[in-house]
Structures are given as structure tokens and as C-alpha cells.
C-alpha positions as CSV (number, residue, x, y, z in Angstrom):
1,M,-9.8,-29.9,-1.0
2,I,-7.4,-29.9,1.9
3,K,-4.9,-28.0,-0.3
4,K,-7.5,-25.3,-1.0
5,L,-8.3,-25.0,2.7
6,M,-4.6,-24.8,3.7
7,L,-4.1,-22.1,1.0
8,A,-7.0,-20.1,2.2
9,L,-5.8,-20.3,5.8
10,A,-2.2,-19.3,4.8
11,T,-3.6,-16.3,2.9
12,L,-5.7,-15.2,5.9
13,V,-2.7,-15.5,8.3
14,A,-0.4,-13.6,5.9
15,S,-2.9,-10.8,5.4
16,T,-3.6,-10.3,9.1
17,S,0.0,-10.5,10.3
18,F,0.9,-7.2,8.6
19,A,-2.3,-5.3,9.6
20,F,-1.0,-4.1,12.9
21,A,2.7,-3.7,12.2
22,Q,4.6,-1.1,14.3
23,V,6.0,1.8,12.1
24,D,8.6,4.1,13.5
25,V,8.4,7.6,12.1
26,N,12.2,7.9,12.2
27,K,12.9,4.8,10.1
28,A,9.9,4.3,7.8
29,D,9.6,5.2,4.2
30,A,6.6,6.8,2.6
31,A,5.0,3.5,1.7
32,A,5.2,2.2,5.3
33,L,3.9,5.5,6.7
34,D,0.9,5.3,4.2
35,G,0.2,1.9,5.5
36,V,-0.7,3.3,9.0
37,K,-4.4,4.0,9.3
38,G,-4.8,7.8,9.5
39,V,-1.7,8.6,7.6
40,G,-2.1,9.6,3.9
41,P,0.3,10.7,1.2
42,S,0.3,14.4,2.4
43,M,1.0,13.5,6.0
44,S,3.7,11.0,4.9
45,K,5.3,13.8,2.9
46,A,5.1,16.2,5.9
47,I,6.6,13.6,8.2
48,L,9.5,12.9,5.8
49,D,10.1,16.6,5.2
50,E,10.4,17.3,8.9
51,R,12.5,14.2,9.5
52,G,14.9,15.5,6.9
53,K,15.6,18.4,9.3
54,G,16.4,16.0,12.1
55,E,14.9,12.9,13.7
56,F,11.9,13.3,16.0
57,K,12.9,13.1,19.7
58,D,9.5,12.1,21.1
59,W,5.8,12.4,20.6
60,A,5.7,16.0,21.7
61,D,8.4,16.9,19.2
62,F,6.5,15.0,16.5
63,Q,3.2,16.8,17.3
64,K,4.9,20.2,17.3
65,R,6.6,19.7,14.0
66,V,4.0,17.9,11.9
67,K,1.1,20.1,11.1
68,G,-2.4,18.7,11.9
69,V,-1.2,16.3,14.6
70,G,-2.8,17.2,17.9
71,D,-3.4,15.1,20.9
72,K,-6.4,13.2,19.5
73,K,-4.8,12.5,16.1
74,A,-1.5,11.4,17.8
75,A,-3.5,9.0,20.0
76,K,-5.3,7.5,17.0
77,L,-2.0,7.2,15.1
78,S,-0.3,5.5,18.1
79,E,-3.2,3.1,18.4
80,A,-2.8,2.3,14.7
81,G,0.8,1.4,15.2
82,L,2.8,4.6,14.7
83,Q,5.8,5.0,17.0
84,V,8.4,7.6,17.7
85,N,11.8,6.2,18.6
86,G,10.2,2.8,19.1
87,K,7.6,4.0,21.6
88,G,3.8,4.5,21.3
89,K,2.2,7.6,22.8
90,E,2.0,7.5,26.6
91,G,-1.3,6.6,27.9
92,V,-2.5,5.0,24.7
93,A,-2.8,1.2,24.4
94,P,-1.8,-0.2,21.0
95,A,-4.5,-1.8,19.0
96,A,-5.1,-5.4,19.9
97,K,-4.5,-7.9,17.2
98,P,-7.7,-9.6,16.1
99,E,-8.1,-13.2,16.8
100,K,-7.2,-15.3,13.9
101,T,-10.2,-17.3,12.6
102,A,-10.1,-19.8,9.8
103,K,-12.5,-19.2,7.0
104,A,-13.7,-22.1,4.9
105,A,-12.4,-22.3,1.3
106,P,-14.8,-21.5,-1.4
107,G,-16.9,-24.6,-2.2
108,A,-16.0,-26.3,1.1
109,K,-18.9,-27.6,3.2
110,A,-19.4,-25.9,6.5
111,A,-19.6,-28.2,9.5
112,T,-23.1,-28.3,11.0
113,A,-24.0,-29.2,14.5
114,K,-26.6,-32.0,15.0
115,P,-29.7,-30.9,16.8
116,A,-29.9,-32.0,20.4
117,D,-32.2,-34.9,21.1
118,T,-35.3,-33.2,22.7
119,K,-36.5,-36.3,24.4
120,A,-33.2,-36.8,26.2
121,A,-33.4,-33.2,27.5
122,M,-36.7,-33.7,29.2
């Protein structure tokens, strides 16, 4: 049972550690770009096509050259982990990593708290 619990915990940690990876538009391939929330195959292609003409200098250059990326979209992409030259969009905080919580393995008994003694409380 301990092995199952450890396996479940390891799987949880491995799956959440890649959820908020930082992806630089000047270095990433199509698969990495697609992994950013808000970037789909068509935007990945547009990013790669524009990058083929020269690297993006900054967020303003990125927004100017990639169709459909305005201020709101750029802010959302930055929050999701997209970067230009290793930097997020100014004024936008990157998404916080969620707290890692352990989930019980299937079939494992959940710990239950004992009810408080009501006589002692009075």
C-alpha cells in the first residue's frame, strides 16, 4: 500500500511540475508553444513563421508581428508562462504555482478525525 501511495504522490508531483513551465518564444518549438494555455497550433505556426524572419526583440515587437496578440492576449499569455527573451510582460505577474497536495491512492483509507469530546468542551 505504501508503494501505491508513493507512486500516486510521484505522479502528482511530476504532472504539476511542468504545468507552469516558462516558454520563451525565441527558443521554443511548436510543441512547447502549444503547451502554453492560450496558444494553439495556428498561433504556434504564426509565431514560428515570424521568428523565422528574425527573433522577437521584446513584447511590443512580438505583439506587432503576431496577428491577434493585443495587450489583453499578451497579458494572458505572459501569465500562462510565455516569455520574450526570458522576460514576462511588464506589469503582469506570472501565474503562481499551485500548492502541492497529496492525494490518497485508490483504495487507500482516508484519515478521519475523531469527534471532540462534547462533555470536556462544556
